[in-house]
DRENTILO-299241 format. One record per residue: residue number from 1; residue in three letters; x, z, y negated of N, C-alpha, C, O in turn. Coordinates in steps of 0.001 Angstrom, whole numbers, plus 500000, padded with zeros to 6 digits. Each point is the difference from the previous one (the first is absolute). Layout:
BEGIN
rec tormar = NUM, tifi = ALA, n.X = X, n.Z = Z, n.Y = Y, ca.X = X, ca.Z = Z, ca.Y = Y, c.X = X, c.Z = Z, c.Y = Y, o.X = X, o.Z = Z, o.Y = Y .
...
***
This chain:
BEGIN
rec tormar = 1, tifi = UNK, n.X = 500766, n.Z = 499931, n.Y = 501472, ca.X = 499522, ca.Z = 500117, ca.Y = 498159, c.X = 500624, c.Z = 500020, c.Y = 499259, o.X = 500860, o.Z = 500875, o.Y = 499906 .
rec tormar = 2, tifi = UNK, n.X = 498950, n.Z = 497941, n.Y = 499030, ca.X = 500808, ca.Z = 500257, ca.Y = 498635, c.X = 499067, c.Z = 499280, c.Y = 499401, o.X = 499203, o.Z = 499286, o.Y = 500609 .
rec tormar = 3, tifi = UNK, n.X = 500844, n.Z = 500884, n.Y = 497936, ca.X = 498955, ca.Z = 499761, ca.Y = 499093, c.X = 500792, c.Z = 498317, c.Y = 499295, o.X = 501070, o.Z = 499420, o.Y = 500189 .
rec tormar = 4, tifi = UNK, n.X = 497954, n.Z = 500370, n.Y = 499140, ca.X = 500680, ca.Z = 498354, ca.Y = 499779, c.X = 500923, c.Z = 500133, c.Y = 498776, o.X = 501022, o.Z = 499315, o.Y = 499950 .
rec tormar = 5, tifi = UNK, n.X = 498628, n.Z = 501627, n.Y = 498960, ca.X = 500331, ca.Z = 500016, ca.Y = 499232, c.X = 500337, c.Z = 501680, c.Y = 499587, o.X = 499161, o.Z = 500872, o.Y = 500226 .
rec tormar = 6, tifi = UNK, n.X = 502037, n.Z = 499400, n.Y = 499212, ca.X = 500249, ca.Z = 501614, ca.Y = 499604, c.X = 500899, c.Z = 499985, c.Y = 498742, o.X = 501189, o.Z = 499765, o.Y = 499784 .
rec tormar = 7, tifi = UNK, n.X = 497858, n.Z = 500544, n.Y = 499564, ca.X = 500329, ca.Z = 500409, ca.Y = 498697, c.X = 501087, c.Z = 501211, c.Y = 499242, o.X = 499445, o.Z = 501020, o.Y = 499592 .
rec tormar = 8, tifi = UNK, n.X = 501628, n.Z = 498897, n.Y = 500279, ca.X = 501202, ca.Z = 501222, ca.Y = 499403, c.X = 499560, c.Z = 500673, c.Y = 499125, o.X = 499293, o.Z = 499498, o.Y = 499127 .
rec tormar = 9, tifi = UNK, n.X = 501013, n.Z = 501785, n.Y = 500892, ca.X = 500104, ca.Z = 500910, ca.Y = 498617, c.X = 501220, c.Z = 499394, c.Y = 499211, o.X = 500067, o.Z = 499439, o.Y = 498907 .
rec tormar = 10, tifi = UNK, n.X = 500763, n.Z = 500842, n.Y = 501933, ca.X = 501615, ca.Z = 499703, ca.Y = 498812, c.X = 500359, c.Z = 498222, c.Y = 500546, o.X = 500129, o.Z = 499740, o.Y = 501196 .
rec tormar = 11, tifi = UNK, n.X = 499975, n.Z = 499316, n.Y = 497845, ca.X = 500193, ca.Z = 498897, ca.Y = 500898, c.X = 501683, c.Z = 499754, c.Y = 499628, o.X = 500351, o.Z = 498843, o.Y = 499769 .
rec tormar = 12, tifi = UNK, n.X = 500391, n.Z = 501962, n.Y = 500192, ca.X = 501338, ca.Z = 499812, ca.Y = 500022, c.X = 500778, c.Z = 500665, c.Y = 501333, o.X = 501135, o.Z = 499949, o.Y = 500474 .
rec tormar = 13, tifi = UNK, n.X = 497284, n.Z = 500863, n.Y = 499933, ca.X = 500426, ca.Z = 501002, ca.Y = 501514, c.X = 499638, c.Z = 499033, c.Y = 501126, o.X = 499268, o.Z = 499022, o.Y = 499848 .
rec tormar = 14, tifi = UNK, n.X = 501346, n.Z = 501366, n.Y = 501361, ca.X = 499433, ca.Z = 499314, ca.Y = 501280, c.X = 498612, c.Z = 500428, c.Y = 500069, o.X = 499394, o.Z = 500917, o.Y = 499445 .
rec tormar = 15, tifi = UNK, n.X = 500295, n.Z = 498276, n.Y = 501295, ca.X = 498051, ca.Z = 499876, ca.Y = 500351, c.X = 500446, c.Z = 500919, c.Y = 501103, o.X = 500492, o.Z = 499602, o.Y = 501055 .
rec tormar = 16, tifi = UNK, n.X = 499245, n.Z = 502002, n.Y = 498541, ca.X = 500071, ca.Z = 501230, ca.Y = 501480, c.X = 498245, c.Z = 500353, c.Y = 499756, o.X = 499136, o.Z = 499528, o.Y = 499262 .
rec tormar = 17, tifi = UNK, n.X = 500888, n.Z = 501299, n.Y = 501538, ca.X = 498832, ca.Z = 500664, ca.Y = 499942, c.X = 499411, c.Z = 501004, c.Y = 498928, o.X = 498826, o.Z = 500286, o.Y = 499767 .
rec tormar = 18, tifi = UNK, n.X = 502762, n.Z = 500322, n.Y = 499445, ca.X = 499914, ca.Z = 501127, ca.Y = 499369, c.X = 499838, c.Z = 499129, c.Y = 499025, o.X = 499409, o.Z = 500560, o.Y = 499077 .
rec tormar = 19, tifi = UNK, n.X = 500895, n.Z = 498046, n.Y = 500617, ca.X = 500028, ca.Z = 499087, ca.Y = 498933, c.X = 498728, c.Z = 498983, c.Y = 499497, o.X = 500057, o.Z = 499162, o.Y = 499100 .
rec tormar = 20, tifi = UNK, n.X = 498719, n.Z = 501191, n.Y = 501805, ca.X = 498740, ca.Z = 498869, ca.Y = 500046, c.X = 498634, c.Z = 500568, c.Y = 498851, o.X = 499739, o.Z = 501202, o.Y = 499965 .
rec tormar = 21, tifi = UNK, n.X = 499685, n.Z = 498062, n.Y = 499387, ca.X = 499150, ca.Z = 500274, ca.Y = 499232, c.X = 498889, c.Z = 499607, c.Y = 500373, o.X = 499039, o.Z = 500552, o.Y = 499464 .
rec tormar = 22, tifi = UNK, n.X = 500654, n.Z = 498255, n.Y = 501683, ca.X = 498980, ca.Z = 499460, ca.Y = 500306, c.X = 500171, c.Z = 499603, c.Y = 501072, o.X = 501172, o.Z = 500256, o.Y = 500277 .
rec tormar = 23, tifi = UNK, n.X = 498288, n.Z = 499186, n.Y = 500644, ca.X = 499811, ca.Z = 498955, ca.Y = 501250, c.X = 499054, c.Z = 498993, c.Y = 499913, o.X = 498979, o.Z = 500401, o.Y = 499440 .
rec tormar = 24, tifi = UNK, n.X = 500985, n.Z = 498599, n.Y = 500859, ca.X = 498817, ca.Z = 498854, ca.Y = 500019, c.X = 499810, c.Z = 499362, c.Y = 501064, o.X = 500983, o.Z = 499288, o.Y = 500204 .
rec tormar = 25, tifi = UNK, n.X = 498187, n.Z = 500592, n.Y = 500651, ca.X = 499765, ca.Z = 499288, ca.Y = 501315, c.X = 498163, c.Z = 498833, c.Y = 499618, o.X = 498813, o.Z = 500117, o.Y = 499696 .
rec tormar = 26, tifi = UNK, n.X = 502125, n.Z = 499009, n.Y = 500595, ca.X = 498797, ca.Z = 499156, ca.Y = 499715, c.X = 499574, c.Z = 499591, c.Y = 501117, o.X = 500860, o.Z = 499726, o.Y = 500836 .
rec tormar = 27, tifi = UNK, n.X = 497489, n.Z = 500079, n.Y = 499588, ca.X = 499552, ca.Z = 499417, ca.Y = 501150, c.X = 498994, c.Z = 498957, c.Y = 499354, o.X = 499200, o.Z = 499997, o.Y = 499065 .
rec tormar = 28, tifi = UNK, n.X = 501294, n.Z = 499022, n.Y = 502018, ca.X = 498999, ca.Z = 498585, ca.Y = 499846, c.X = 498771, c.Z = 499965, c.Y = 500985, o.X = 499465, o.Z = 501039, o.Y = 500387 .
rec tormar = 29, tifi = UNK, n.X = 500061, n.Z = 497526, n.Y = 500050, ca.X = 498827, ca.Z = 499571, ca.Y = 500508, c.X = 500065, c.Z = 501149, c.Y = 501123, o.X = 501097, o.Z = 500248, o.Y = 500501 .
rec tormar = 30, tifi = UNK, n.X = 497943, n.Z = 500346, n.Y = 499845, ca.X = 500069, ca.Z = 500384, ca.Y = 501629, c.X = 500944, c.Z = 501128, c.Y = 500497, o.X = 499994, o.Z = 500539, o.Y = 501107 .
rec tormar = 31, tifi = UNK, n.X = 501047, n.Z = 499764, n.Y = 497535, ca.X = 500840, ca.Z = 501043, ca.Y = 500079, c.X = 499222, c.Z = 501683, c.Y = 499810, o.X = 499359, o.Z = 500110, o.Y = 498955 .
rec tormar = 32, tifi = UNK, n.X = 500656, n.Z = 500646, n.Y = 501597, ca.X = 499084, ca.Z = 501267, ca.Y = 499298, c.X = 501293, c.Z = 501069, c.Y = 500301, o.X = 500793, o.Z = 499905, o.Y = 500937 .
rec tormar = 33, tifi = UNK, n.X = 499196, n.Z = 500921, n.Y = 498223, ca.X = 500572, ca.Z = 501648, ca.Y = 500064, c.X = 499007, c.Z = 500782, c.Y = 500173, o.X = 498902, o.Z = 500013, o.Y = 499444 .
rec tormar = 34, tifi = UNK, n.X = 501673, n.Z = 500849, n.Y = 501611, ca.X = 499267, ca.Z = 501412, ca.Y = 500917, c.X = 499818, c.Z = 500877, c.Y = 499851, o.X = 498968, o.Z = 499737, o.Y = 499382 .
rec tormar = 35, tifi = UNK, n.X = 501064, n.Z = 501329, n.Y = 500592, ca.X = 499945, ca.Z = 501473, ca.Y = 499698, c.X = 501498, c.Z = 500277, c.Y = 500621, o.X = 500770, o.Z = 500537, o.Y = 499204 .
rec tormar = 36, tifi = UNK, n.X = 499696, n.Z = 499206, n.Y = 501958, ca.X = 501828, ca.Z = 500293, ca.Y = 500552, c.X = 501060, c.Z = 499153, c.Y = 499402, o.X = 501203, o.Z = 500261, o.Y = 499976 .
rec tormar = 37, tifi = UNK, n.X = 498305, n.Z = 498875, n.Y = 499629, ca.X = 500996, ca.Z = 499097, ca.Y = 498404, c.X = 500141, c.Z = 500581, c.Y = 498956, o.X = 501146, o.Z = 500019, o.Y = 499551 .
rec tormar = 38, tifi = UNK, n.X = 497549, n.Z = 500805, n.Y = 499515, ca.X = 500472, ca.Z = 500497, ca.Y = 498989, c.X = 500181, c.Z = 501737, c.Y = 500315, o.X = 500512, o.Z = 500809, o.Y = 499227 .
rec tormar = 39, tifi = UNK, n.X = 498796, n.Z = 499534, n.Y = 502394, ca.X = 501019, ca.Z = 501182, ca.Y = 499471, c.X = 501411, c.Z = 499963, c.Y = 500514, o.X = 500448, o.Z = 501135, o.Y = 499844 .
rec tormar = 40, tifi = UNK, n.X = 500455, n.Z = 498088, n.Y = 500696, ca.X = 500967, ca.Z = 499238, ca.Y = 500344, c.X = 500633, c.Z = 500272, c.Y = 498632, o.X = 500621, o.Z = 501011, o.Y = 499671 .
rec tormar = 41, tifi = UNK, n.X = 499008, n.Z = 497497, n.Y = 499317, ca.X = 500462, ca.Z = 500247, ca.Y = 498557, c.X = 500174, c.Z = 501133, c.Y = 499709, o.X = 501215, o.Z = 500182, o.Y = 499931 .
rec tormar = 42, tifi = UNK, n.X = 498226, n.Z = 500739, n.Y = 499845, ca.X = 499628, ca.Z = 501716, ca.Y = 499039, c.X = 500964, c.Z = 500536, c.Y = 500900, o.X = 500707, o.Z = 500773, o.Y = 499353 .
rec tormar = 43, tifi = UNK, n.X = 499654, n.Z = 499178, n.Y = 501842, ca.X = 500920, ca.Z = 500739, ca.Y = 500676, c.X = 501394, c.Z = 499671, c.Y = 499855, o.X = 500879, o.Z = 500848, o.Y = 499848 .
rec tormar = 44, tifi = UNK, n.X = 499360, n.Z = 497600, n.Y = 500212, ca.X = 501625, ca.Z = 499875, ca.Y = 499977, c.X = 499596, c.Z = 499478, c.Y = 498324, o.X = 500415, o.Z = 498841, o.Y = 500007 .
rec tormar = 45, tifi = UNK, n.X = 499195, n.Z = 501331, n.Y = 499057, ca.X = 500346, ca.Z = 499236, ca.Y = 498681, c.X = 498757, c.Z = 501387, c.Y = 499382, o.X = 498866, o.Z = 499657, o.Y = 499664 .
rec tormar = 46, tifi = UNK, n.X = 501591, n.Z = 501921, n.Y = 500268, ca.X = 499011, ca.Z = 500540, ca.Y = 499514, c.X = 500410, c.Z = 500791, c.Y = 498998, o.X = 499844, o.Z = 501220, o.Y = 499943 .
rec tormar = 47, tifi = UNK, n.X = 500921, n.Z = 497770, n.Y = 498897, ca.X = 500126, ca.Z = 500384, ca.Y = 498253, c.X = 499334, c.Z = 498779, c.Y = 499606, o.X = 499026, o.Z = 500092, o.Y = 499253 .
rec tormar = 48, tifi = UNK, n.X = 501425, n.Z = 498609, n.Y = 501209, ca.X = 499281, ca.Z = 499129, ca.Y = 498957, c.X = 498454, c.Z = 499294, c.Y = 500470, o.X = 499509, o.Z = 500028, o.Y = 501129 .
rec tormar = 49, tifi = UNK, n.X = 499964, n.Z = 499400, n.Y = 497738, ca.X = 498627, ca.Z = 499774, ca.Y = 500228, c.X = 499703, c.Z = 498747, c.Y = 500946, o.X = 500436, o.Z = 499281, o.Y = 499101 .
rec tormar = 50, tifi = UNK, n.X = 499339, n.Z = 500122, n.Y = 501548, ca.X = 499159, ca.Z = 498984, ca.Y = 500839, c.X = 499136, c.Z = 499516, c.Y = 499664, o.X = 498971, o.Z = 500567, o.Y = 499633 .
rec tormar = 51, tifi = UNK, n.X = 501284, n.Z = 497901, n.Y = 500418, ca.X = 498667, ca.Z = 499145, ca.Y = 499520, c.X = 500300, c.Z = 498407, c.Y = 501017, o.X = 500855, o.Z = 499265, o.Y = 500496 .
rec tormar = 52, tifi = UNK, n.X = 497577, n.Z = 500992, n.Y = 499282, ca.X = 499399, ca.Z = 498961, ca.Y = 501204, c.X = 499591, c.Z = 499131, c.Y = 499511, o.X = 499058, o.Z = 500372, o.Y = 499299 .
rec tormar = 53, tifi = UNK, n.X = 501189, n.Z = 497896, n.Y = 500592, ca.X = 500013, ca.Z = 498920, ca.Y = 499078, c.X = 499216, c.Z = 499112, c.Y = 500777, o.X = 500776, o.Z = 499245, o.Y = 500587 .
rec tormar = 54, tifi = UNK, n.X = 497691, n.Z = 500417, n.Y = 499772, ca.X = 499691, ca.Z = 499449, ca.Y = 500710, c.X = 500171, c.Z = 498292, c.Y = 499544, o.X = 499960, o.Z = 499837, o.Y = 498781 .
rec tormar = 55, tifi = UNK, n.X = 500185, n.Z = 499157, n.Y = 501875, ca.X = 499995, ca.Z = 498851, ca.Y = 499421, c.X = 499554, c.Z = 499432, c.Y = 500585, o.X = 500017, o.Z = 500312, o.Y = 501190 .
rec tormar = 56, tifi = UNK, n.X = 499063, n.Z = 498100, n.Y = 498272, ca.X = 499841, ca.Z = 500031, ca.Y = 498423, c.X = 498968, c.Z = 501189, c.Y = 499291, o.X = 500119, o.Z = 500173, o.Y = 498787 .
rec tormar = 57, tifi = UNK, n.X = 498984, n.Z = 500553, n.Y = 501887, ca.X = 499322, ca.Z = 500213, ca.Y = 499513, c.X = 500261, c.Z = 501561, c.Y = 498761, o.X = 499008, o.Z = 500700, o.Y = 499796 .
rec tormar = 58, tifi = UNK, n.X = 501469, n.Z = 499433, n.Y = 499954, ca.X = 501284, ca.Z = 501100, ca.Y = 499104, c.X = 500530, c.Z = 499169, c.Y = 498767, o.X = 500183, o.Z = 500394, o.Y = 498848 .
rec tormar = 59, tifi = UNK, n.X = 500000, n.Z = 498440, n.Y = 501655, ca.X = 500443, ca.Z = 498837, ca.Y = 498901, c.X = 499217, c.Z = 498455, c.Y = 499570, o.X = 500320, o.Z = 498811, o.Y = 500029 .
rec tormar = 60, tifi = UNK, n.X = 498833, n.Z = 501758, n.Y = 499688, ca.X = 498480, ca.Z = 499208, ca.Y = 499880, c.X = 501352, c.Z = 498886, c.Y = 498805, o.X = 500259, o.Z = 499055, o.Y = 500746 .
rec tormar = 61, tifi = UNK, n.X = 500711, n.Z = 500683, n.Y = 497682, ca.X = 500541, ca.Z = 499248, ca.Y = 499629, c.X = 500563, c.Z = 499188, c.Y = 501598, o.X = 499286, o.Z = 499008, o.Y = 500148 .
rec tormar = 62, tifi = UNK, n.X = 501118, n.Z = 501039, n.Y = 500320, ca.X = 500372, ca.Z = 499271, ca.Y = 501646, c.X = 499209, c.Z = 499375, c.Y = 500437, o.X = 500531, o.Z = 498999, o.Y = 500480 .
rec tormar = 63, tifi = UNK, n.X = 498562, n.Z = 500995, n.Y = 499635, ca.X = 498489, ca.Z = 499577, ca.Y = 500362, c.X = 500045, c.Z = 498593, c.Y = 498850, o.X = 499807, o.Z = 498896, o.Y = 500510 .
rec tormar = 64, tifi = UNK, n.X = 500372, n.Z = 501152, n.Y = 498415, ca.X = 499506, ca.Z = 499214, ca.Y = 498810, c.X = 501329, c.Z = 499271, c.Y = 499741, o.X = 499868, o.Z = 498996, o.Y = 499299 .
rec tormar = 65, tifi = UNK, n.X = 501391, n.Z = 501282, n.Y = 501109, ca.X = 501256, ca.Z = 499240, ca.Y = 500012, c.X = 500050, c.Z = 499356, c.Y = 500604, o.X = 500581, o.Z = 498949, o.Y = 499731 .
rec tormar = 66, tifi = UNK, n.X = 498490, n.Z = 501407, n.Y = 502198, ca.X = 499792, ca.Z = 498855, ca.Y = 501144, c.X = 499141, c.Z = 498827, c.Y = 499209, o.X = 500446, o.Z = 498871, o.Y = 499795 .
rec tormar = 67, tifi = UNK, n.X = 498700, n.Z = 501429, n.Y = 499938, ca.X = 498875, ca.Z = 499126, ca.Y = 499625, c.X = 500946, c.Z = 498895, c.Y = 498764, o.X = 500322, o.Z = 498850, o.Y = 500297 .
rec tormar = 68, tifi = UNK, n.X = 499995, n.Z = 501781, n.Y = 498361, ca.X = 501424, ca.Z = 498938, ca.Y = 499542, c.X = 500521, c.Z = 499399, c.Y = 500686, o.X = 499973, o.Z = 498774, o.Y = 499889 .
rec tormar = 69, tifi = UNK, n.X = 500741, n.Z = 501878, n.Y = 501142, ca.X = 501288, ca.Z = 499067, ca.Y = 500826, c.X = 499336, c.Z = 498819, c.Y = 500815, o.X = 500500, o.Z = 498917, o.Y = 500303 .
rec tormar = 70, tifi = UNK, n.X = 498275, n.Z = 501569, n.Y = 499964, ca.X = 499106, ca.Z = 498563, ca.Y = 501063, c.X = 499626, c.Z = 498999, c.Y = 498763, o.X = 500133, o.Z = 498803, o.Y = 500256 .
rec tormar = 71, tifi = UNK, n.X = 499537, n.Z = 501450, n.Y = 498786, ca.X = 499311, ca.Z = 498987, ca.Y = 498770, c.X = 501162, c.Z = 499159, c.Y = 499740, o.X = 500065, o.Z = 498805, o.Y = 500286 .
rec tormar = 72, tifi = UNK, n.X = 501103, n.Z = 502080, n.Y = 498998, ca.X = 500665, ca.Z = 499364, ca.Y = 499711, c.X = 500807, c.Z = 499027, c.Y = 501012, o.X = 500381, o.Z = 498937, o.Y = 499510 .
rec tormar = 73, tifi = UNK, n.X = 499928, n.Z = 501322, n.Y = 501895, ca.X = 500264, ca.Z = 499656, ca.Y = 501427, c.X = 498953, c.Z = 498508, c.Y = 499996, o.X = 500558, o.Z = 498955, o.Y = 500335 .
rec tormar = 74, tifi = UNK, n.X = 497883, n.Z = 500992, n.Y = 499268, ca.X = 499494, ca.Z = 499024, ca.Y = 500133, c.X = 500369, c.Z = 499262, c.Y = 498708, o.X = 499707, o.Z = 498835, o.Y = 500271 .
rec tormar = 75, tifi = UNK, n.X = 500666, n.Z = 501179, n.Y = 498752, ca.X = 499956, ca.Z = 499153, ca.Y = 498578, c.X = 500601, c.Z = 498435, c.Y = 500423, o.X = 500907, o.Z = 499781, o.Y = 500804 .
rec tormar = 76, tifi = UNK, n.X = 498772, n.Z = 499802, n.Y = 498873, ca.X = 500544, ca.Z = 498258, ca.Y = 500170, c.X = 499323, c.Z = 499702, c.Y = 501295, o.X = 499971, o.Z = 498780, o.Y = 500162 .
rec tormar = 77, tifi = UNK, n.X = 499583, n.Z = 501741, n.Y = 500625, ca.X = 499798, ca.Z = 499183, ca.Y = 501564, c.X = 498555, c.Z = 499263, c.Y = 499596, o.X = 499257, o.Z = 500342, o.Y = 499080 .
rec tormar = 78, tifi = UNK, n.X = 500548, n.Z = 498568, n.Y = 501844, ca.X = 499057, ca.Z = 499188, ca.Y = 500112, c.X = 500420, c.Z = 498763, c.Y = 499242, o.X = 501077, o.Z = 499759, o.Y = 499456 .
rec tormar = 79, tifi = UNK, n.X = 497621, n.Z = 499374, n.Y = 500649, ca.X = 500826, ca.Z = 498835, ca.Y = 499345, c.X = 499762, c.Z = 499691, c.Y = 498533, o.X = 499120, o.Z = 500757, o.Y = 499590 .
rec tormar = 80, tifi = UNK, n.X = 501288, n.Z = 498482, n.Y = 499523, ca.X = 499910, ca.Z = 499893, ca.Y = 498717, c.X = 499644, c.Z = 498315, c.Y = 500039, o.X = 500704, o.Z = 499064, o.Y = 500378 .
rec tormar = 81, tifi = UNK, n.X = 498050, n.Z = 500953, n.Y = 499128, ca.X = 499244, ca.Z = 498700, ca.Y = 499382, c.X = 500288, c.Z = 499059, c.Y = 498520, o.X = 499238, o.Z = 500313, o.Y = 499086 .
rec tormar = 82, tifi = UNK, n.X = 501617, n.Z = 498752, n.Y = 500641, ca.X = 500451, ca.Z = 499428, ca.Y = 499064, c.X = 498601, c.Z = 498728, c.Y = 499466, o.X = 500179, o.Z = 499252, o.Y = 499039 .
***
């Protein structure tokens, strides 16, 4: 078990347990977090805050970017008549 991102208190010190401010765990479609995983995070990283980010549910701008990218990719497709 390891978080996806570890945010340190002191960026000039090594990322060690006593230098953690927060940890972040990303969860994607069909990926769940259960009580045991939360308890393990609490036991392992007792001092820092633990954040769970569900993708794309917790990231609405990502959906907008995907739609924009799809629209941009489709620009210029199709036939032009003269």
